[in-house]
C-alpha positions in Angstrom: 0.1 0.2 -0.2 2.9 2.6 1.1 4.7 1.5 -2.0 2.1 2.2 -4.5 1.5 5.8 -2.3 5.2 6.5 -2.9 5.4 5.4 -6.7 2.1 7.7 -7.2 3.4 10.6 -5.5 6.9 10.5 -7.4 4.7 9.8 -10.8 3.0 13.4 -9.6 6.2 15.1 -8.8 7.9 14.0 -12.1 4.5 15.5 -14.0 4.9 18.5 -12.3 8.5 19.1 -12.8 8.3 18.1 -16.5 5.3 20.6 -16.9 7.6 23.6 -15.1 10.7 22.6 -17.3 8.1 22.7 -20.6 6.7 25.9 -19.3 10.0 27.6 -18.6 12.1 27.0 -21.7 13.0 30.5 -22.3 16.8 31.4 -22.4 17.9 33.7 -19.6 21.4 35.5 -19.2 23.0 35.1 -15.8 25.6 37.5 -14.9 28.3 37.6 -12.3 27.9 41.6 -12.0 25.6 44.3 -13.2 26.4 45.1 -16.7 27.6 48.7 -15.6 29.6 47.4 -12.7 31.1 44.6 -15.4 32.1 47.1 -17.9 33.7 49.3 -15.3 36.1 46.5 -13.8 36.5 44.6 -17.3 34.8 41.8 -16.1 31.7 40.9 -17.4 31.1 37.0 -17.2 27.7 35.8 -18.2 26.3 32.7 -19.2 22.8 31.9 -21.1 20.7 28.8 -19.9 17.0 27.8 -20.0 14.9 29.1 -17.2 14.1 25.8 -16.0 17.8 24.9 -15.3 18.4 28.0 -13.2 15.3 27.0 -10.9 16.1 23.5 -10.6 20.0 24.4 -9.9 18.5 26.9 -7.3 16.5 24.1 -5.8 19.6 21.8 -5.8 21.9 24.4 -4.3 19.4 25.1 -1.6 18.8 21.5 -0.4 22.7 20.8 -0.3 23.1 24.1 1.8 20.7 22.8 4.0 21.8 19.2 4.4 25.4 20.6 4.9 23.8 23.1 7.6 22.2 20.3 9.4 24.9 17.9 9.3 27.2 20.5 10.8 24.6 21.7 13.4 23.9 18.0 14.8 27.8 17.1 15.0 27.7 17.5 18.6 24.9 15.3 18.9 26.3 12.7 16.9 29.7 12.3 18.7 
């Protein structure tokens, strides 16, 4: 019963993520600095990516930061 519920949840999650990716296929430009500051400093690194990759990367980076934060916070308890 729980296995079926888990598979249904994962299937629904997959459909939502696919729909999100298909709805956000526009190309966006990510810059390290604003254009004026980049021109002033002579450093204007930029990359163009589809928006859904930016969204998914933000989610993954946030999860990784949270996992590492909790692991470091609970180090005293595990010791």
